[in-house]
MIDOSE-1310 file (N, C-alpha, C; in nm, 2 decimals, decimal comma, always signed):
residues 289
mait	+4,49/-13,68/+14,68/+4,51/-13,67/+14,82/+4,52/-13,80/+14,88; +4,62/-13,82/+14,98/+4,63/-13,94/+15,05/+4,66/-13,91/+15,19; +4,61/-13,99/+15,28/+4,64/-13,98/+15,43/+4,73/-14,10/+15,46; +4,83/-14,08/+15,54/+4,92/-14,19/+15,58/+4,94/-14,21/+15,72
qiha	+4,97/-14,33/+15,76/+5,00/-14,36/+15,90/+5,09/-14,48/+15,90; +5,16/-14,51/+16,02/+5,25/-14,62/+16,03/+5,25/-14,67/+16,17; +5,26/-14,80/+16,19/+5,28/-14,85/+16,33/+5,37/-14,98/+16,32; +5,43/-15,01/+16,43/+5,52/-15,12/+16,44/+5,44/-15,25/+16,46
istt	+5,49/-15,36/+16,41/+5,44/-15,50/+16,44/+5,53/-15,57/+16,52; +5,49/-15,61/+16,64/+5,58/-15,68/+16,74/+5,54/-15,82/+16,75; +5,42/-15,86/+16,71/+5,38/-16,00/+16,72/+5,29/-16,03/+16,59; +5,25/-16,15/+16,57/+5,16/-16,19/+16,47/+5,18/-16,13/+16,33
lvka	+5,31/-16,14/+16,29/+5,34/-16,08/+16,15/+5,27/-16,16/+16,04; +5,26/-16,29/+16,06/+5,19/-16,38/+15,96/+5,05/-16,34/+15,95; +4,98/-16,31/+16,06/+4,84/-16,27/+16,06/+4,82/-16,14/+15,99; +4,92/-16,05/+16,01/+4,91/-15,91/+15,95/+4,92/-15,93/+15,80
idyi	+5,02/-16,01/+15,75/+5,04/-16,03/+15,61/+4,92/-16,10/+15,55; +4,86/-16,20/+15,62/+4,74/-16,27/+15,57/+4,63/-16,17/+15,55; +4,61/-16,08/+15,65/+4,50/-15,98/+15,64/+4,51/-15,90/+15,52; +4,63/-15,84/+15,50/+4,64/-15,74/+15,38/+4,64/-15,82/+15,25
snpd	+4,66/-15,95/+15,25/+4,66/-16,03/+15,13/+4,53/-16,09/+15,09; +4,43/-16,05/+15,16/+4,29/-16,11/+15,14/+4,25/-16,09/+15,00; +4,22/-16,20/+14,93/+4,19/-16,19/+14,78/+4,06/-16,12/+14,76; +3,97/-16,11/+14,85/+3,85/-16,04/+14,84/+3,87/-15,89/+14,84
ktdd	+3,98/-15,84/+14,89/+4,01/-15,70/+14,90/+4,11/-15,66/+14,79; +4,17/-15,75/+14,73/+4,28/-15,72/+14,63/+4,26/-15,77/+14,49; +4,14/-15,78/+14,45/+4,11/-15,83/+14,31/+4,17/-15,97/+14,29; +4,14/-16,06/+14,39/+4,19/-16,19/+14,38/+4,35/-16,19/+14,38
klli	+4,41/-16,11/+14,46/+4,55/-16,09/+14,48/+4,63/-16,03/+14,36; +4,55/-15,97/+14,26/+4,62/-15,91/+14,15/+4,68/-15,78/+14,20; +4,64/-15,72/+14,31/+4,69/-15,60/+14,36/+4,79/-15,62/+14,47; +4,87/-15,72/+14,46/+4,97/-15,75/+14,56/+5,11/-15,76/+14,50
sgfn	+5,21/-15,69/+14,55/+5,34/-15,70/+14,50/+5,44/-15,71/+14,61; +5,56/-15,76/+14,58/+5,66/-15,77/+14,68/+5,79/-15,72/+14,63; +5,87/-15,66/+14,72/+6,01/-15,61/+14,68/+6,11/-15,70/+14,75; +6,19/-15,77/+14,67/+6,30/-15,86/+14,72/+6,24/-15,97/+14,81
ctpe	+6,11/-16,00/+14,78/+6,05/-16,11/+14,85/+5,93/-16,16/+14,78; +5,88/-16,28/+14,80/+5,76/-16,33/+14,74/+5,65/-16,31/+14,84; +5,54/-16,24/+14,80/+5,43/-16,21/+14,89/+5,39/-16,33/+14,98; +5,38/-16,45/+14,91/+5,33/-16,57/+14,99/+5,43/-16,61/+15,09
maay	+5,56/-16,57/+15,07/+5,67/-16,62/+15,16/+5,73/-16,50/+15,24; +5,67/-16,39/+15,24/+5,73/-16,27/+15,30/+5,77/-16,28/+15,44; +5,68/-16,34/+15,52/+5,71/-16,35/+15,67/+5,83/-16,44/+15,69; +5,84/-16,55/+15,61/+5,96/-16,64/+15,62/+6,09/-16,57/+15,57
efnf	+6,08/-16,49/+15,46/+6,19/-16,42/+15,41/+6,24/-16,30/+15,50; +6,14/-16,24/+15,56/+6,17/-16,13/+15,66/+6,26/-16,20/+15,77; +6,21/-16,31/+15,82/+6,28/-16,38/+15,93/+6,42/-16,43/+15,89; +6,43/-16,47/+15,77/+6,56/-16,52/+15,72/+6,66/-16,41/+15,72
tkka	+6,62/-16,29/+15,69/+6,71/-16,17/+15,69/+6,75/-16,14/+15,84; +6,65/-16,15/+15,93/+6,68/-16,12/+16,07/+6,78/-16,22/+16,12; +6,76/-16,35/+16,08/+6,86/-16,45/+16,13/+7,00/-16,43/+16,08; +7,01/-16,39/+15,95/+7,14/-16,36/+15,90/+7,20/-16,24/+15,97
adkq	+7,12/-16,14/+16,01/+7,17/-16,03/+16,08/+7,19/-16,05/+16,23; +7,14/-16,16/+16,28/+7,14/-16,19/+16,42/+7,06/-16,09/+16,50; +6,94/-16,05/+16,44/+6,86/-15,95/+16,50/+6,71/-15,99/+16,50; +6,68/-16,10/+16,58/+6,55/-16,16/+16,57/+6,45/-16,10/+16,68
ggil	+6,50/-16,02/+16,77/+6,42/-15,97/+16,88/+6,36/-15,84/+16,84; +6,27/-15,79/+16,93/+6,21/-15,66/+16,91/+6,10/-15,65/+16,80; +6,10/-15,54/+16,73/+6,00/-15,52/+16,63/+6,02/-15,61/+16,51; +5,92/-15,67/+16,46/+5,93/-15,77/+16,35/+5,92/-15,69/+16,22
ayhm	+5,84/-15,59/+16,21/+5,81/-15,52/+16,08/+5,74/-15,40/+16,11; +5,72/-15,32/+16,01/+5,63/-15,20/+16,02/+5,52/-15,20/+15,92; +5,41/-15,15/+15,96/+5,29/-15,15/+15,87/+5,25/-15,01/+15,84; +5,26/-14,97/+15,71/+5,23/-14,84/+15,67/+5,10/-14,84/+15,59
iqsf	+5,01/-14,74/+15,61/+4,88/-14,74/+15,54/+4,87/-14,60/+15,46; +4,83/-14,61/+15,34/+4,82/-14,49/+15,26/+4,68/-14,49/+15,20; +4,59/-14,40/+15,24/+4,45/-14,40/+15,20/+4,42/-14,28/+15,11; +4,34/-14,31/+15,01/+4,31/-14,20/+14,91/+4,16/-14,16/+14,92
apge	+4,13/-14,04/+14,88/+4,00/-13,99/+14,88/+3,91/-14,07/+14,79; +3,78/-14,09/+14,82/+3,69/-14,17/+14,74/+3,68/-14,11/+14,60; +3,70/-14,20/+14,50/+3,68/-14,16/+14,36/+3,79/-14,08/+14,30; +3,90/-14,06/+14,37/+4,01/-13,98/+14,32/+4,11/-14,06/+14,24
ttse	+4,12/-14,19/+14,26/+4,22/-14,27/+14,19/+4,17/-14,40/+14,16; +4,25/-14,48/+14,07/+4,21/-14,62/+14,04/+4,30/-14,71/+14,13; +4,26/-14,83/+14,13/+4,34/-14,93/+14,21/+4,48/-14,94/+14,16; +4,49/-14,95/+14,03/+4,62/-14,96/+13,96/+4,71/-14,84/+13,99
qahe	+4,66/-14,72/+13,98/+4,74/-14,60/+14,01/+4,78/-14,59/+14,15; +4,68/-14,63/+14,24/+4,71/-14,63/+14,39/+4,82/-14,72/+14,42; +4,82/-14,84/+14,35/+4,92/-14,94/+14,38/+5,06/-14,89/+14,34; +5,07/-14,83/+14,22/+5,19/-14,78/+14,17/+5,25/-14,66/+14,26
igkk	+5,16/-14,58/+14,31/+5,20/-14,47/+14,40/+5,25/-14,53/+14,53; +5,18/-14,63/+14,58/+5,23/-14,70/+14,70/+5,36/-14,76/+14,69; +5,39/-14,82/+14,57/+5,53/-14,88/+14,55/+5,63/-14,77/+14,55; +5,60/-14,65/+14,49/+5,70/-14,54/+14,48/+5,72/-14,48/+14,62
lade	+5,62/-14,48/+14,70/+5,63/-14,43/+14,84/+5,72/-14,52/+14,92; +5,70/-14,65/+14,91/+5,79/-14,75/+14,98/+5,93/-14,74/+14,93; +5,95/-14,73/+14,79/+6,08/-14,73/+14,74/+6,16/-14,61/+14,78; +6,09/-14,49/+14,79/+6,16/-14,37/+14,83/+6,19/-14,37/+14,97
llqg	+6,10/-14,42/+15,05/+6,12/-14,42/+15,20/+6,23/-14,52/+15,24; +6,23/-14,64/+15,18/+6,31/-14,75/+15,22/+6,44/-14,76/+15,14; +6,45/-14,68/+15,04/+6,58/-14,67/+14,96/+6,63/-14,81/+14,91; +6,54/-14,90/+14,89/+6,58/-15,03/+14,83/+6,66/-15,12/+14,93
kyey	+6,65/-15,09/+15,06/+6,72/-15,17/+15,16/+6,64/-15,27/+15,24; +6,51/-15,26/+15,23/+6,42/-15,34/+15,32/+6,32/-15,41/+15,23; +6,30/-15,54/+15,26/+6,20/-15,62/+15,19/+6,06/-15,56/+15,22; +5,97/-15,56/+15,13/+5,83/-15,51/+15,16/+5,73/-15,58/+15,07
iiat	+5,61/-15,59/+15,13/+5,50/-15,64/+15,05/+5,39/-15,53/+15,05; +5,33/-15,50/+14,94/+5,23/-15,40/+14,93/+5,10/-15,46/+14,87; +4,99/-15,43/+14,94/+4,86/-15,48/+14,89/+4,76/-15,36/+14,88; +4,70/-15,35/+14,77/+4,60/-15,24/+14,75/+4,46/-15,29/+14,77
hndr	+4,39/-15,23/+14,87/+4,25/-15,28/+14,90/+4,15/-15,18/+14,83; +4,06/-15,24/+14,76/+3,95/-15,17/+14,69/+3,81/-15,21/+14,72; +3,80/-15,27/+14,84/+3,67/-15,32/+14,89/+3,59/-15,22/+14,95; +3,64/-15,10/+14,97/+3,57/-14,99/+15,03/+3,56/-14,87/+14,94
nhih	+3,49/-14,76/+14,97/+3,48/-14,65/+14,88/+3,61/-14,57/+14,87; +3,70/-14,59/+14,97/+3,83/-14,53/+14,96/+3,94/-14,64/+14,94; +4,01/-14,63/+14,83/+4,11/-14,72/+14,80/+4,23/-14,69/+14,89; +4,29/-14,79/+14,94/+4,41/-14,77/+15,03/+4,51/-14,88/+15,02
nhii	+4,64/-14,84/+15,04/+4,75/-14,93/+15,03/+4,79/-14,98/+15,17; +4,82/-15,11/+15,18/+4,89/-15,16/+15,30/+5,03/-15,20/+15,26; +5,13/-15,14/+15,33/+5,27/-15,17/+15,30/+5,33/-15,23/+15,43; +5,37/-15,35/+15,43/+5,44/-15,41/+15,54/+5,59/-15,43/+15,50
fnsv	+5,68/-15,37/+15,58/+5,82/-15,39/+15,54/+5,90/-15,44/+15,66; +6,01/-15,51/+15,63/+6,10/-15,57/+15,73/+6,16/-15,46/+15,82; +6,18/-15,50/+15,94/+6,25/-15,41/+16,04/+6,40/-15,41/+16,03; +6,45/-15,51/+15,95/+6,60/-15,52/+15,93/+6,63/-15,52/+15,79
sfvd	+6,73/-15,44/+15,75/+6,78/-15,43/+15,61/+6,85/-15,55/+15,56; +6,81/-15,60/+15,44/+6,89/-15,71/+15,38/+7,02/-15,67/+15,32; +7,04/-15,53/+15,31/+7,16/-15,48/+15,25/+7,27/-15,47/+15,35; +7,25/-15,40/+15,46/+7,35/-15,38/+15,56/+7,32/-15,43/+15,70
ykkf	+7,21/-15,50/+15,71/+7,16/-15,57/+15,83/+7,14/-15,47/+15,94; +7,11/-15,34/+15,91/+7,08/-15,25/+16,01/+6,93/-15,24/+16,03; +6,89/-15,21/+16,16/+6,75/-15,20/+16,19/+6,69/-15,07/+16,14; +6,57/-15,07/+16,10/+6,50/-14,95/+16,06/+6,46/-14,87/+16,18
hgas	+6,51/-14,75/+16,19/+6,48/-14,67/+16,31/+6,39/-14,55/+16,26; +6,27/-14,56/+16,31/+6,18/-14,45/+16,27/+6,21/-14,32/+16,35; +6,27/-14,23/+16,29/+6,30/-14,10/+16,36/+6,18/-14,03/+16,41; +6,20/-13,93/+16,49/+6,08/-13,86/+16,54/+6,00/-13,79/+16,43
nifh	+6,06/-13,77/+16,31/+5,98/-13,70/+16,21/+5,94/-13,80/+16,10; +5,93/-13,93/+16,13/+5,90/-14,04/+16,04/+5,76/-14,01/+15,98; +5,66/-13,97/+16,06/+5,53/-13,94/+16,01/+5,53/-13,83/+15,90; +5,60/-13,73/+15,93/+5,61/-13,61/+15,84/+5,69/-13,65/+15,71
riar	+5,79/-13,73/+15,73/+5,86/-13,78/+15,61/+5,77/-13,86/+15,51; +5,70/-13,95/+15,57/+5,61/-14,03/+15,49/+5,50/-13,94/+15,42; +5,45/-13,85/+15,50/+5,34/-13,76/+15,45/+5,40/-13,67/+15,33; +5,52/-13,62/+15,35/+5,58/-13,54/+15,25/+5,60/-13,61/+15,12
isdk	+5,65/-13,74/+15,13/+5,67/-13,82/+15,01/+5,54/-13,85/+14,94; +5,44/-13,89/+15,02/+5,31/-13,92/+14,97/+5,25/-13,80/+14,90; +5,26/-13,68/+14,96/+5,20/-13,56/+14,90/+5,27/-13,53/+14,77; +5,40/-13,54/+14,76/+5,48/-13,52/+14,64/+5,43/-13,61/+14,53
lchq	+5,41/-13,74/+14,56/+5,37/-13,84/+14,46/+5,23/-13,81/+14,42; +5,14/-13,76/+14,51/+5,00/-13,73/+14,47/+5,01/-13,61/+14,38; +5,09/-13,51/+14,41/+5,10/-13,39/+14,32/+5,15/-13,43/+14,18; +5,25/-13,52/+14,18/+5,30/-13,56/+14,05/+5,20/-13,64/+13,96
ngls	+5,10/-13,70/+14,03/+5,00/-13,78/+13,96/+4,87/-13,71/+13,95; +4,87/-13,58/+13,97/+4,75/-13,51/+13,95/+4,64/-13,52/+14,06; +4,68/-13,57/+14,17/+4,58/-13,59/+14,28/+4,59/-13,46/+14,37; +4,49/-13,44/+14,45/+4,49/-13,32/+14,54/+4,59/-13,35/+14,65
viep	+4,64/-13,24/+14,71/+4,73/-13,25/+14,82/+4,67/-13,18/+14,94; +4,68/-13,24/+15,06/+4,63/-13,17/+15,18/+4,73/-13,06/+15,22; +4,68/-12,94/+15,24/+4,76/-12,83/+15,28/+4,80/-12,84/+15,42; +4,92/-12,82/+15,46/+4,96/-12,83/+15,60/+4,90/-12,72/+15,68
sgnk	+4,87/-12,75/+15,81/+4,82/-12,65/+15,91/+4,87/-12,69/+16,04; +4,85/-12,60/+16,14/+4,90/-12,63/+16,28/+4,80/-12,72/+16,35; +4,69/-12,76/+16,30/+4,59/-12,84/+16,37/+4,62/-12,99/+16,36; +4,57/-13,06/+16,46/+4,59/-13,20/+16,46/+4,49/-13,26/+16,36
gkcy	+4,54/-13,36/+16,29/+4,46/-13,42/+16,18/+4,36/-13,52/+16,23; +4,27/-13,55/+16,15/+4,17/-13,65/+16,18/+4,21/-13,78/+16,12; +4,16/-13,89/+16,18/+4,19/-14,02/+16,12/+4,11/-14,03/+15,99; +4,15/-14,12/+15,90/+4,08/-14,13/+15,77/+3,94/-14,17/+15,78
keyt	+3,91/-14,26/+15,87/+3,77/-14,30/+15,89/+3,68/-14,19/+15,92; +3,72/-14,10/+16,01/+3,63/-13,99/+16,05/+3,63/-13,88/+15,94; +3,74/-13,86/+15,87/+3,75/-13,77/+15,76/+3,65/-13,81/+15,64; +3,66/-13,93/+15,60/+3,57/-13,97/+15,49/+3,42/-13,97/+15,54
aeke	+3,40/-14,01/+15,66/+3,26/-14,00/+15,71/+3,21/-13,86/+15,71; +3,29/-13,77/+15,75/+3,25/-13,63/+15,75/+3,22/-13,58/+15,61; +3,31/-13,62/+15,52/+3,29/-13,57/+15,38/+3,16/-13,62/+15,32; +3,11/-13,74/+15,37/+2,99/-13,80/+15,32/+2,87/-13,75/+15,41
gvsw	+2,89/-13,66/+15,50/+2,79/-13,61/+15,58/+2,73/-13,70/+15,69; +2,81/-13,80/+15,73/+2,76/-13,89/+15,83/+2,85/-13,90/+15,95; +2,94/-13,81/+15,97/+3,03/-13,81/+16,08/+2,95/-13,79/+16,21; +2,99/-13,87/+16,31/+2,91/-13,85/+16,44/+2,94/-13,71/+16,50
kskl	+3,06/-13,66/+16,48/+3,08/-13,52/+16,53/+3,00/-13,42/+16,45; +2,99/-13,43/+16,32/+2,91/-13,34/+16,24/+2,76/-13,35/+16,28; +2,71/-13,48/+16,30/+2,58/-13,50/+16,35/+2,55/-13,44/+16,48; +2,65/-13,45/+16,57/+2,63/-13,39/+16,71/+2,62/-13,24/+16,70
reti	+2,71/-13,18/+16,62/+2,71/-13,04/+16,60/+2,57/-12,99/+16,55; +2,53/-13,06/+16,45/+2,40/-13,03/+16,38/+2,28/-13,04/+16,48; +2,29/-13,15/+16,56/+2,18/-13,17/+16,66/+2,18/-13,07/+16,77; +2,30/-13,03/+16,82/+2,31/-12,93/+16,92/+2,25/-12,80/+16,86
dhci	+2,30/-12,76/+16,74/+2,25/-12,63/+16,68/+2,10/-12,63/+16,67; +2,04/-12,75/+16,62/+1,90/-12,76/+16,61/+1,83/-12,74/+16,74; +1,88/-12,80/+16,84/+1,81/-12,80/+16,97/+1,83/-12,66/+17,04; +1,94/-12,59/+17,01/+1,95/-12,45/+17,06/+1,85/-12,36/+17,00
lnak	+1,82/-12,38/+16,87/+1,72/-12,30/+16,80/+1,58/-12,32/+16,85; +1,56/-12,44/+16,91/+1,42/-12,48/+16,95/+1,40/-12,48/+17,10; +1,50/-12,45/+17,17/+1,49/-12,46/+17,32/+1,46/-12,32/+17,38; +1,38/-12,31/+17,48/+1,35/-12,18/+17,54/+1,44/-12,16/+17,66
dwee	+1,50/-12,27/+17,71/+1,59/-12,27/+17,83/+1,68/-12,39/+17,83; +1,78/-12,40/+17,92/+1,87/-12,51/+17,93/+1,81/-12,64/+17,95; +1,70/-12,64/+18,04/+1,63/-12,77/+18,07/+1,57/-12,83/+17,94; +1,50/-12,74/+17,86/+1,44/-12,78/+17,74/+1,54/-12,83/+17,64
flal	+1,66/-12,76/+17,64/+1,76/-12,80/+17,55/+1,80/-12,95/+17,58; +1,83/-12,98/+17,71/+1,87/-13,11/+17,74/+1,76/-13,22/+17,71; +1,63/-13,18/+17,73/+1,52/-13,26/+17,69/+1,52/-13,29/+17,54; +1,54/-13,19/+17,46/+1,54/-13,20/+17,32/+1,66/-13,29/+17,27
mkke	+1,77/-13,28/+17,34/+1,89/-13,37/+17,30/+1,85/-13,51/+17,33; +1,79/-13,54/+17,45/+1,75/-13,67/+17,48/+1,64/-13,73/+17,38; +1,56/-13,64/+17,33/+1,46/-13,68/+17,23/+1,53/-13,72/+17,10; +1,65/-13,66/+17,08/+1,72/-13,70/+16,96/+1,81/-13,82/+16,98
dyei	+1,78/-13,90/+17,09/+1,85/-14,02/+17,12/+2,00/-14,00/+17,16; +2,02/-13,89/+17,23/+2,16/-13,87/+17,29/+2,15/-13,89/+17,44; +2,24/-13,97/+17,49/+2,26/-13,98/+17,63/+2,35/-13,87/+17,68; +2,32/-13,81/+17,80/+2,39/-13,69/+17,84/+2,47/-13,72/+17,97
kqak	+2,59/-13,68/+17,98/+2,67/-13,69/+18,10/+2,71/-13,55/+18,15; +2,66/-13,51/+18,26/+2,69/-13,37/+18,31/+2,79/-13,38/+18,42; +2,92/-13,35/+18,39/+3,02/-13,34/+18,49/+3,09/-13,21/+18,47; +3,22/-13,21/+18,48/+3,30/-13,08/+18,47/+3,27/-13,02/+18,33
hisf	+3,27/-13,12/+18,23/+3,24/-13,08/+18,09/+3,12/-13,17/+18,04; +3,02/-13,11/+17,99/+2,90/-13,19/+17,94/+2,94/-13,27/+17,82; +2,89/-13,40/+17,82/+2,93/-13,49/+17,71/+2,80/-13,55/+17,66; +2,80/-13,60/+17,53/+2,69/-13,66/+17,47/+2,73/-13,79/+17,40
rakd	+2,64/-13,88/+17,40/+2,67/-14,01/+17,33/+2,54/-14,06/+17,25; +2,56/-14,07/+17,12/+2,45/-14,12/+17,04/+2,43/-14,27/+17,07; +2,32/-14,32/+17,03/+2,29/-14,46/+17,07/+2,38/-14,56/+17,00; +2,44/-14,53/+16,89/+2,53/-14,62/+16,82/+2,68/-14,59/+16,85
qtrf	+2,71/-14,50/+16,95/+2,85/-14,47/+16,99/+2,88/-14,56/+17,11; +3,02/-14,58/+17,12/+3,06/-14,66/+17,24/+3,11/-14,56/+17,35; +3,16/-14,44/+17,31/+3,21/-14,35/+17,41/+3,14/-14,21/+17,40; +3,14/-14,14/+17,51/+3,08/-14,01/+17,52/+3,18/-13,91/+17,44
trak	+3,12/-13,81/+17,39/+3,20/-13,70/+17,32/+3,18/-13,57/+17,40; +3,29/-13,52/+17,45/+3,28/-13,39/+17,52/+3,24/-13,28/+17,42; +3,14/-13,20/+17,46/+3,10/-13,10/+17,37/+3,21/-13,00/+17,34; +3,30/-12,98/+17,43/+3,41/-12,88/+17,41/+3,50/-12,92/+17,29
tlgv	+3,50/-13,05/+17,26/+3,59/-13,10/+17,15/+3,53/-13,06/+17,02; +3,41/-13,02/+17,01/+3,34/-12,98/+16,89/+3,38/-12,83/+16,85; +3,44/-12,76/+16,94/+3,47/-12,62/+16,92/+3,43/-12,54/+17,03; +3,48/-12,42/+17,04/+3,46/-12,33/+17,16/+3,31/-12,29/+17,17
ryie	+3,24/-12,29/+17,06/+3,10/-12,25/+17,06/+3,01/-12,35/+17,13; +3,07/-12,48/+17,15/+2,99/-12,58/+17,21/+3,03/-12,61/+17,36; +3,11/-12,52/+17,42/+3,13/-12,53/+17,57/+2,99/-12,50/+17,63; +2,97/-12,56/+17,74/+2,83/-12,55/+17,81/+2,79/-12,41/+17,83
enik	+2,87/-12,32/+17,88/+2,83/-12,18/+17,90/+2,80/-12,11/+17,77; +2,87/-12,15/+17,67/+2,84/-12,08/+17,54/+2,71/-12,13/+17,48; +2,68/-12,26/+17,50/+2,55/-12,32/+17,46/+2,44/-12,24/+17,53; +2,45/-12,22/+17,66/+2,35/-12,15/+17,73/+2,33/-12,01/+17,68
fqis	+2,45/-11,94/+17,65/+2,44/-11,81/+17,60/+2,37/-11,80/+17,47; +2,39/-11,90/+17,38/+2,33/-11,90/+17,25/+2,18/-11,92/+17,27; +2,14/-12,01/+17,36/+2,00/-12,03/+17,39/+1,93/-11,90/+17,42; +1,99/-11,83/+17,51/+1,94/-11,70/+17,56/+1,94/-11,60/+17,44
gtik	+2,05/-11,59/+17,37/+2,05/-11,50/+17,25/+1,95/-11,53/+17,15; +1,93/-11,66/+17,12/+1,83/-11,70/+17,02/+1,69/-11,66/+17,06; +1,66/-11,68/+17,19/+1,52/-11,65/+17,23/+1,50/-11,50/+17,22; +1,60/-11,42/+17,25/+1,58/-11,27/+17,24/+1,56/-11,24/+17,09
akat	+1,63/-11,31/+17,00/+1,62/-11,28/+16,86/+1,48/-11,32/+16,81; +1,43/-11,43/+16,86/+1,30/-11,48/+16,82/+1,19/-11,38/+16,86; +1,21/-11,33/+16,98/+1,11/-11,24/+17,04/+1,11/-11,10/+16,99; +1,21/-11,06/+16,91/+1,22/-10,93/+16,86/+1,14/-10,91/+16,74
tasa	+1,06/-10,81/+16,74/+0,97/-10,79/+16,62/+1,04/-10,71/+16,51; +0,99/-10,71/+16,39/+1,05/-10,64/+16,28/+1,07/-10,50/+16,31; +0,97/-10,44/+16,37/+0,98/-10,29/+16,40/+1,09/-10,26/+16,50; +1,10/-10,36/+16,60/+1,21/-10,34/+16,70/+1,34/-10,34/+16,64
ltnt	+1,36/-10,42/+16,53/+1,49/-10,44/+16,47/+1,54/-10,31/+16,41; +1,44/-10,22/+16,37/+1,48/-10,09/+16,31/+1,50/-9,98/+16,42; +1,47/-10,02/+16,54/+1,48/-9,92/+16,65/+1,63/-9,91/+16,69; +1,68/-9,79/+16,68/+1,83/-9,77/+16,70/+1,86/-9,78/+16,85
tksq	+1,76/-9,79/+16,94/+1,79/-9,80/+17,08/+1,78/-9,95/+17,13; +1,78/-10,04/+17,04/+1,77/-10,19/+17,08/+1,90/-10,22/+17,15; +1,89/-10,31/+17,25/+2,00/-10,35/+17,33/+2,11/-10,43/+17,26; +2,23/-10,42/+17,31/+2,34/-10,50/+17,25/+2,31/-10,65/+17,26
nest	+2,25/-10,69/+17,37/+2,21/-10,84/+17,38/+2,12/-10,88/+17,27; +2,02/-10,80/+17,24/+1,93/-10,83/+17,13/+2,01/-10,85/+17,00; +2,10/-10,75/+16,97/+2,18/-10,76/+16,85/+2,26/-10,88/+16,85; +2,32/-10,92/+16,96/+2,40/-11,04/+16,97/+2,31/-11,16/+16,94
gisl	+2,19/-11,16/+16,99/+2,10/-11,27/+16,97/+2,07/-11,29/+16,82; +2,04/-11,18/+16,75/+2,02/-11,19/+16,61/+2,14/-11,24/+16,53; +2,26/-11,20/+16,57/+2,38/-11,25/+16,50/+2,40/-11,40/+16,52; +2,37/-11,44/+16,65/+2,38/-11,58/+16,68/+2,28/-11,66/+16,59
lidm	+2,16/-11,61/+16,58/+2,06/-11,69/+16,51/+2,10/-11,70/+16,36; +2,15/-11,59/+16,30/+2,19/-11,59/+16,16/+2,31/-11,68/+16,15; +2,40/-11,68/+16,24/+2,52/-11,76/+16,23/+2,49/-11,91/+16,24; +2,39/-11,94/+16,33/+2,35/-12,08/+16,34/+2,28/-12,13/+16,22
kttl	+2,19/-12,05/+16,16/+2,12/-12,09/+16,04/+2,22/-12,12/+15,93; +2,32/-12,03/+15,92/+2,43/-12,05/+15,82/+2,50/-12,18/+15,85; +2,53/-12,21/+15,98/+2,60/-12,33/+16,01/+2,52/-12,46/+15,97; +2,39/-12,45/+16,00/+2,30/-12,57/+15,97/+2,30/-12,59/+15,82
ksnn	+2,33/-12,49/+15,74/+2,33/-12,51/+15,59/+2,47/-12,56/+15,54; +2,56/-12,57/+15,63/+2,70/-12,60/+15,60/+2,75/-12,72/+15,68; +2,67/-12,83/+15,68/+2,70/-12,94/+15,77/+2,82/-13,02/+15,72; +2,87/-13,00/+15,60/+2,98/-13,08/+15,55/+3,11/-13,01/+15,56
rldi	+3,12/-12,91/+15,65/+3,25/-12,84/+15,66/+3,35/-12,93/+15,73; +3,48/-12,90/+15,71/+3,58/-12,97/+15,78/+3,65/-12,86/+15,87; +3,65/-12,89/+16,00/+3,71/-12,79/+16,09/+3,86/-12,80/+16,10; +3,90/-12,93/+16,11/+4,05/-12,95/+16,13/+4,09/-13,07/+16,05
htgr	+4,19/-13,06/+15,97/+4,24/-13,17/+15,89/+4,37/-13,15/+15,83; +4,47/-13,24/+15,85/+4,59/-13,22/+15,78/+4,63/-13,36/+15,72; +4,57/-13,46/+15,77/+4,61/-13,60/+15,72/+4,73/-13,65/+15,78; +4,79/-13,57/+15,88/+4,91/-13,62/+15,95/+4,88/-13,66/+16,09
k	+4,95/-13,75/+16,14/+4,93/-13,79/+16,28/+5,04/-13,75/+16,37
C-alpha cells in the first residue's frame, strides 16, 4: 500500500533537492537516483532545459511523494517502485531525481521532476485528474509487487501522517473520540461531561459547534468532524441514554413494559463499550487527495 501526493515548486528548488538528498535519510545517498540528470547537479540541469526551451518562468518543478505502510516494504523495493511510478507518469520526457527516505517507520519516496520536457520542450500540465492518475499507477505497482492496495471509496482521504498515527493508536482524533466516549460513560449530565473533558486536559470552545483541543495540539477540533455521533446534541442524548441504562436493574430489563428510551440507553451503552474496545478503527481513508 502506498499513499501519494504532489505539489508544485515555484521557488527554492535547490533547497527542496537538498532536503530530499539528505544523507541521513537516504543511507548516505545510496537511495538516490536521477533520470537524465545527475542528482548533485539536478537543479542546474533542470534550469538548462528551461533555458533551451525559453521557459524559465512559472513553476520550476513538481514534488511527488509516495509513502508506504510501516513494515510493508524494504528501502530498495520502495526505491524501484518509485522509479517505475515516475517512468510511467512522465513517459521518459522529464528529468527527475528520486530519493527514498528510511529515517522514519514508514519508508517514503520523494520524486522531484522538471516542469519542462527535455524531449519536446513542453511544460508539464497537471490535469484535473493528476492525483488519481498517480494513485492508479502507484496502486498497480503495489499490486504487482505484492503490497496491499487501498480500496477506493467516496470519502475524503486522510493525510499519511494522520493515517499512520491512527494505525499506531496515537491519532489525536482517535484519542479525542476515546476520551469523549469515556466521559459520556462517566458523566451524569452535560456539565459533568465538560468537567471530565477538562480533567483529561482538553480545552473546550463552545460556539455554534463545540470544539476540543488537547494540550499538545495547535488547533481546536470540531466534535462534528469526528462523526455524527459526536455532534453536541447527540453527545447530550448519549449521556441521558447511558444514565438510564445504568439505572436500569436486571429485573427491569426483563420487563416487557420498559420504555423505548431505556432500551435506547442500553443500546447506546453497549455500542459505546464496543467502540472503546475498537480504538484502532479507520473511519475514512482512501489515500487520495
